[in-house]
N, CA, C and O of each residue as an XYZ file, in Angstrom:
400
protein
N       6.242      3.284    -24.061
C       6.603      3.944    -22.515
C       4.785      4.291    -22.714
O       4.165      4.242    -23.776
N       4.195      4.660    -21.253
C       2.853      5.260    -21.215
C       3.436      6.749    -20.803
O       4.505      7.096    -20.300
N       1.835      7.750    -21.397
C       1.717      8.526    -20.876
C       2.103      8.766    -19.364
O       1.979      7.958    -18.444
N       2.707     10.343    -19.298
C       3.737     11.138    -18.084
C       1.898     10.953    -16.898
O       1.967     11.519    -15.807
N       0.818     10.376    -17.154
C      -0.174     10.718    -16.655
C      -0.842      9.132    -16.486
O      -1.934      8.795    -16.028
N       0.182      8.382    -17.000
C      -0.813      6.613    -16.429
C       0.348      6.248    -15.636
O       0.468      5.023    -15.673
N       1.496      6.944    -14.746
C       2.488      6.572    -14.157
C       1.572      5.242    -13.054
O       0.361      5.096    -12.889
N       2.808      4.409    -12.436
C       1.630      3.872    -11.502
C       2.678      3.350    -10.159
O       3.706      2.672    -10.135
N       1.804      4.073     -9.018
C       2.526      4.631     -8.207
C       3.043      3.063     -7.039
O       2.286      2.294     -6.446
N       4.143      3.071     -7.065
C       4.824      2.182     -6.799
C       4.798      1.708     -4.890
O       4.323      2.608     -4.197
N       5.086      0.906     -4.398
C       4.285      0.662     -3.153
C       5.741      0.451     -2.425
O       5.830     -0.151     -1.355
N       6.870      1.003     -3.105
C       7.594      1.699     -1.628
C       7.978      3.236     -2.164
O       7.754      3.895     -3.179
N       8.922      3.493     -0.474
C       8.904      4.637     -1.025
C      11.107      4.805     -1.688
O      12.036      4.022     -1.488
N      11.083      5.767     -2.223
C      12.774      6.110     -2.395
C      13.549      6.905     -1.489
O      13.255      6.937     -0.294
N      14.560      7.578     -1.980
C      14.949      8.393     -0.549
C      14.441      9.578     -0.367
O      13.985     10.300     -1.253
N      14.524      9.896      1.176
C      13.840     10.689      1.814
C      12.360     10.056      1.832
O      11.470     10.812      2.222
N      12.107      9.129      1.562
C      10.338      8.787      1.699
C       9.687      9.254     -0.266
O       8.700      8.884     -0.903
N      10.471      9.885     -0.491
C       9.715     10.485     -1.756
C       9.020      8.895     -2.715
O       9.480      7.753     -2.687
N       7.746      9.446     -3.514
C       7.165      7.732     -4.063
C       8.071      7.759     -4.973
O       9.023      8.536     -5.054
N       7.686      6.635     -5.887
C       8.543      5.895     -6.706
C       7.374      5.580     -7.661
O       6.320      5.113     -7.229
N       7.647      5.936     -9.419
C       6.514      5.257     -9.838
C       6.935      4.594    -11.245
O       7.679      5.346    -11.874
N       6.651      3.369    -11.909
C       6.861      3.216    -12.991
C       6.216      3.421    -14.330
O       5.036      3.105    -14.481
N       6.744      3.804    -15.067
C       6.548      3.703    -16.213
C       6.428      2.540    -17.860
O       7.243      2.354    -18.763
N       5.447      2.149    -17.692
C       5.799      0.488    -18.696
C       4.166      0.290    -18.878
O       3.141      0.147    -18.211
N       4.707      0.395    -20.458
C       2.904     -0.298    -20.887
C       3.032     -1.981    -20.467
O       2.157     -2.722    -20.916
N       3.838     -2.419    -19.831
C       3.674     -4.138    -19.994
C       3.317     -4.462    -18.269
O       4.114     -4.277    -17.350
N       1.951     -4.971    -18.143
C       1.391     -4.811    -16.532
C       2.269     -5.968    -16.277
O       2.924     -5.960    -15.235
N       2.387     -7.144    -17.242
C       2.634     -8.027    -16.800
C       4.307     -8.335    -16.624
O       4.773     -9.475    -16.624
N       5.103     -7.101    -16.476
C       6.252     -7.090    -16.780
C       6.869     -7.478    -15.071
O       6.102     -7.437    -14.108
N       8.177     -7.801    -14.950
C       8.855     -7.798    -14.088
C       8.297     -6.357    -12.889
O       7.469     -6.135    -12.005
N       8.856     -6.023    -13.261
C       8.683     -4.472    -12.261
C       6.677     -4.624    -12.114
O       6.039     -4.324    -11.105
N       6.315     -4.955    -12.920
C       4.476     -4.818    -12.807
C       4.271     -6.196    -11.177
O       3.760     -6.181    -10.057
N       4.896     -6.991    -11.886
C       4.341     -8.292    -10.696
C       5.086     -8.162     -9.463
O       4.806     -8.731     -8.408
N       6.188     -7.265     -9.696
C       7.105     -7.220     -8.076
C       5.610     -6.095     -7.667
O       4.866     -6.865     -7.061
N       5.092     -5.081     -7.714
C       4.600     -4.485     -6.811
C       3.531     -5.120     -6.834
O       2.826     -5.074     -5.826
N       3.201     -5.710     -7.711
C       1.478     -6.436     -7.216
C       1.792     -7.851     -6.185
O       0.832     -8.548     -5.854
N       3.011     -8.154     -5.782
C       3.611     -8.726     -5.156
C       3.839     -8.523     -3.875
O       3.492     -9.229     -2.928
N       4.650     -7.175     -3.875
C       4.416     -6.301     -2.678
C       3.273     -6.425     -1.943
O       2.879     -6.952     -0.903
N       2.566     -5.223     -3.564
C       1.077     -5.114     -2.237
C       0.864     -6.154     -1.784
O       0.922     -6.293     -0.562
N       0.650     -6.877     -2.351
C      -0.259     -8.143     -1.577
C       0.171     -8.540     -0.594
O      -0.563     -9.210      0.133
N       1.182     -8.335     -0.312
C       1.703     -8.722      1.128
C       2.012     -7.418      2.322
O       2.396     -7.439      3.492
N       1.652     -6.376      1.419
C       1.550     -5.452      2.385
C       0.170     -5.342      3.054
O      -0.070     -4.862      4.162
N      -0.845     -5.976      2.014
C      -2.546     -6.306      2.309
C      -2.573     -7.080      3.726
O      -2.937     -6.750      4.854
N      -2.070     -8.164      3.212
C      -2.287     -9.460      4.382
C      -1.740     -8.960      5.591
O      -2.317     -9.227      6.646
N      -0.585     -8.188      5.588
C      -0.407     -7.949      6.732
C      -0.702     -6.660      7.710
O      -0.217     -6.553      8.837
N      -1.633     -5.638      7.057
C      -2.418     -5.131      7.393
C      -3.708     -6.330      7.990
O      -4.264     -6.282      9.087
N      -3.885     -7.126      7.135
C      -5.670     -7.713      7.560
C      -4.733     -8.388      9.065
O      -5.397     -8.576     10.085
N      -3.939     -8.555      9.074
C      -3.544     -9.503      9.829
C      -3.030     -8.639     11.032
O      -3.052     -9.374     12.020
N      -2.654     -7.604     11.311
C      -2.887     -6.607     12.240
C      -3.854     -6.375     13.070
O      -4.015     -6.250     14.284
N      -4.725     -6.335     11.686
C      -6.534     -5.769     12.348
C      -6.991     -6.514     13.064
O      -7.481     -6.277     14.168
N      -6.880     -7.616     12.472
C      -7.239     -9.149     13.358
C      -6.852     -8.786     15.159
O      -7.439     -8.721     16.239
N      -5.527     -8.627     14.606
C      -4.838     -8.974     16.289
C      -4.738     -7.843     16.866
O      -4.087     -8.015     17.897
N      -5.109     -6.524     16.722
C      -5.455     -5.335     17.448
C      -6.618     -5.284     18.546
O      -6.489     -4.833     19.684
N      -7.862     -5.871     17.950
C      -8.827     -5.950     19.038
C      -8.496     -6.686     20.352
O      -9.132     -6.550     21.397
N      -7.233     -7.624     20.140
C      -7.049     -8.584     21.749
C      -5.728     -7.306     22.272
O      -5.348     -7.299     23.443
N      -5.343     -6.637     21.582
C      -4.292     -6.161     22.211
C      -4.936     -4.871     22.931
O      -4.490     -4.498     24.016
N      -5.843     -4.301     22.386
C      -6.685     -3.167     22.993
C      -7.653     -3.972     24.340
O      -7.838     -3.631     25.509
N      -8.008     -4.859     23.745
C      -9.253     -5.460     24.805
C      -7.977     -5.580     26.290
O      -8.381     -5.286     27.415
N      -6.813     -5.934     26.124
C      -6.082     -6.627     27.569
C      -5.319     -5.613     28.382
O      -4.234     -5.037     28.300
N      -6.360     -5.643     29.209
C      -6.270     -4.085     30.450
C      -5.454     -4.276     31.348
O      -5.520     -3.750     32.459
N      -4.046     -5.535     30.736
C      -2.780     -5.304     31.314
C      -1.592     -5.076     30.390
O      -0.420     -5.367     30.626
N      -2.336     -4.228     28.767
C      -1.069     -3.728     28.360
C      -0.935     -2.675     28.661
O      -1.816     -1.851     28.906
N       0.305     -2.535     28.689
C       0.955     -0.603     29.256
C       1.330     -0.096     27.802
O       1.394     -0.661     26.710
N       1.535      1.107     28.204
C       1.698      2.180     26.806
C       2.299      1.561     26.463
O       1.776      0.997     25.502
N       3.352      1.181     26.668
C       4.571      0.755     24.906
C       3.546     -0.459     24.144
O       3.363     -0.487     22.927
N       3.043     -1.260     24.943
C       1.958     -1.858     24.137
C       1.318     -0.851     22.658
O       1.539     -0.844     21.447
N       0.800     -0.399     23.221
C      -0.269      0.433     22.788
C       0.215      1.468     21.890
O      -0.495      1.977     21.022
N       1.506      1.796     22.116
C       2.637      2.924     21.584
C       2.842      1.886     19.948
O       2.524      2.245     18.814
N       3.519      0.456     20.410
C       4.136     -0.095     19.505
C       2.629     -0.635     18.197
O       2.816     -0.866     17.003
N       1.418     -0.697     18.843
C       0.697     -0.916     18.229
C       0.286      0.227     17.109
O       0.147      0.131     15.890
N       0.146      1.360     18.019
C       0.154      2.620     17.324
C       0.741      2.485     15.951
O       0.304      2.358     14.807
N       2.062      2.574     16.610
C       2.780      2.680     15.565
C       2.604      1.075     14.216
O       2.752      1.294     13.013
N       2.318     -0.230     14.697
C       2.519     -0.332     13.037
C       1.114     -0.163     12.265
O       0.917     -0.238     11.052
N       0.219      0.080     13.268
C      -1.457      0.532     12.296
C      -0.936      1.729     11.943
O      -1.622      1.932     10.941
N      -0.014      2.954     12.054
C       0.194      3.761     11.421
C       1.074      3.375     10.056
O       0.890      3.973      8.996
N       2.059      2.297     10.211
C       2.338      2.118      8.691
C       1.985      1.220      8.030
O       2.573      0.909      6.994
N       0.840      0.542      8.527
C      -0.102     -0.176      7.231
C      -1.127      0.108      7.135
O      -2.038     -0.566      6.653
N      -1.192      1.608      7.762
C      -2.116      2.017      6.977
C      -1.522      3.370      6.062
O      -2.157      4.264      5.503
N      -0.692      3.235      6.113
C       0.253      3.867      5.267
C       0.520      3.513      3.473
O       0.808      4.117      2.440
N       0.176      2.005      3.987
C       1.287      1.250      2.787
C      -0.406      0.895      2.535
O      -0.527      1.396      1.417
N      -1.523      0.449      2.813
C      -2.440      0.660      2.632
C      -3.258      1.633      1.953
O      -4.076      1.256      1.114
N      -3.097      2.948      2.263
C      -3.202      4.089      1.477
C      -2.549      4.434      0.246
O      -3.052      5.097     -0.662
N      -1.148      3.834      0.283
C      -0.207      3.458     -0.620
C      -1.419      2.752     -2.224
O      -1.630      3.238     -3.336
N      -1.848      1.674     -1.660
C      -1.738      0.676     -2.925
C      -3.361      1.584     -3.158
O      -3.384      2.465     -4.017
N      -4.200      1.387     -2.622
C      -5.442      2.086     -2.847
C      -5.386      3.198     -4.079
O      -6.072      3.379     -5.085
N      -4.077      3.938     -3.428
C      -3.940      5.601     -4.671
C      -3.468      4.882     -5.705
O      -3.941      5.247     -6.782
N      -2.772      4.069     -5.757
C      -1.830      3.578     -7.052
C      -3.245      2.709     -7.747
O      -3.330      3.071     -8.921
N      -4.577      1.505     -7.341
C      -4.994      0.959     -7.972
C      -6.345      1.775     -8.385
O      -7.202      1.402     -9.186
N      -6.320      2.783     -7.756
C      -7.397      3.653     -8.234
C      -7.203      4.757     -9.434
O      -7.879      5.522    -10.122
N      -5.880      4.357     -9.246
C      -5.187      5.240    -10.348
C      -5.211      4.676    -11.607
O      -5.445      5.221    -12.685
N      -4.872      3.217    -11.291
C      -4.481      2.501    -12.494
C      -6.228      2.099    -13.128
O      -6.570      1.861    -14.286
N      -6.983      2.142    -11.996
C      -8.378      1.757    -12.552
C      -9.098      3.027    -13.617
O      -9.609      2.880    -14.728
N      -8.948      4.039    -12.960
C      -9.397      5.894    -14.027
C      -7.997      5.206    -15.695
O      -8.376      5.377    -16.854
N      -7.119      4.786    -15.522
C      -6.138      4.808    -16.517
C      -6.979      3.345    -17.508
O      -7.138      3.223    -18.723
N      -7.291      2.608    -16.585
C      -7.815      1.484    -17.684
C      -9.226      1.389    -18.157
O      -9.717      0.440    -18.769
N     -10.050      2.937    -17.650
C     -11.443      2.882    -18.237
C     -11.515      3.508    -19.539
O     -10.630      4.313    -19.827
N     -12.779      3.169    -20.676
C     -12.320      3.941    -21.876
C     -13.219      5.020    -21.301
O     -14.165      4.928    -20.519
N     -12.829      5.759    -21.723
C     -13.105      7.100    -22.050
C     -14.012      7.430    -22.453
O     -14.194      7.186    -23.646
N     -15.482      8.438    -21.408
C     -16.731      8.117    -22.278
C     -17.329      9.422    -22.668
O     -17.513     10.412    -21.960
N     -17.580      9.251    -23.844
C     -17.625     10.456    -24.883
C     -19.218     11.391    -24.834
O     -19.394     12.351    -25.585
């Protein structure tokens, strides 16, 4: 098992929105691959939404509900992307050799 400072933040939340972590030495294991795949989907979804957002914002006929829905979706994907960035940043820190 990994040391407690090497836990991987997973791309989903547990009960009550609490973060979930994975403790394993096997980065190619089932749970690690599942987390990698979900992160890839989350990043892809964020990229698609970011591509579509300017169209909604430029639409002069967009009503408050359209803009509210866009803001909610952007908030959701931003939260996902931030979680992925935090997790991957931590993984990079852990995998880098310690400097003397």
